[in-house]
N, C-alpha and C positions, 0 to 999 in steps of 0.2 A: 891433910893427909888422907889419901884414898884408903878406905878399908872395905873389905868384902868378907861377910860372915855367912857361911853356908850352914844349912841344916837339912834334915830329911833323909840322910843316908841310913843304911841299915841292912838287915838280912831279909830277903824276900824269896818266896818260892818261885820256881819257873812258871811263867805265865801270869805272874802277879804284877802289881803296879807300885810305884813309888813316885812321890813328888819331891824334888829337890828345890830348895829356896836359897837365894843369895841376896842378902840385904846389903846395900851399898851406901856409903857415905863419903863425904869429903870432896865431892865434885857435883857439877850440875848433871844430874842423872840422865836426863833425856837428850843430852847433846852427843852422846857416844853410843856406839853399838856395844853389845854384850855377847859373850860366847860361852859355851860349855865345851870342855875337853875332858878326856879320860886317859888314864895311864895304868898299865899293869906292869909288874916287875919284869925287867928285861926287854921291854918294848918302848918305843918312842911314844910321846904324848900324841893322842889322836883327836882330831877335830870331831865334834859331835853335832853341834848346832850353833847358829848365830842369829841375832836379831838386831835390827836397826834401832837407832835411838828413839824413834817414834813408835816402834813396834809394827810398822807397816810392812816390813820385809823380813822374811825368815828364810834360812837356809839350813839344810840337813845333810849329814853324811849319808851315803847310800845304805850303810849298815843299819841305820836307825830310822830311816824314812818310813813313815806310815805307822810307827810305833811310839815315837817320842814327839813331844810338842814343846817348843820353847815359847814363852810369853813373858811379858813384863807389865808391871803395874807402876807407872811412873809416879803416881800419887804416893805410893809406899816405898819408892826407891828400891824395888825388889824385882829380880828376874827369877823365873821358874823354869824347871825342866820336868814336865810330866812324862813319866816313863811307864809304858804299858807293854803287855806281852813280853815280859822280860825273859831273857835267855841267859844260861850260864856264861856265855861269852860276853855278856854285858858287865860282868864282874870287873870292877876297876875302882880306882880312886878318881872321883869326879871333881873337876875344878871349874869355877867360874872366873871370867876375866873381863876386864874393861878394855874396849878398843882404844887405840892410841890416836886415831884420826877422826876428825869430824866428818860426817856425811858418808861414812863407809860402813857397810853392814858386816862384811867379812874382811879382815885385814890384820895388821899387826896389833898385838895386845900389850898394854902398858902395865897393868896391875893384875895380880892373881890372888884368888882366895887360898885358904889353907888346905883345901881338899877335903872331901868326905867320902868314906868308904861305902860302896854299894856291893853287896854280895848276893848273888842269885844262886841258890843251891837248895836241893831237896833235903 
């Protein structure tokens, strides 16, 4: 059974930083891409970042490019989202997800974490 356990969310001041972690289990971690998404009430879930199974390719939404960094440690079966220069509009529930297809960095996602709240406020 695939399981994703997130941590690292919380309250942070504008301009501050947070690192989200997503620990995965139940599959061969390095064979599938991973993604981060976010969602606020009343809006659709929004793509944030994606990383290939090997970690060699990363993709970012324009809204976070230059501020967020996605990475993975395949030895620890963990994907990270380092968030810097945070803005109030980054406030959302953040979800990690496992890619459904092999060899695809950004694509359909098969499993989702429980989500963790990130609040950027003074």
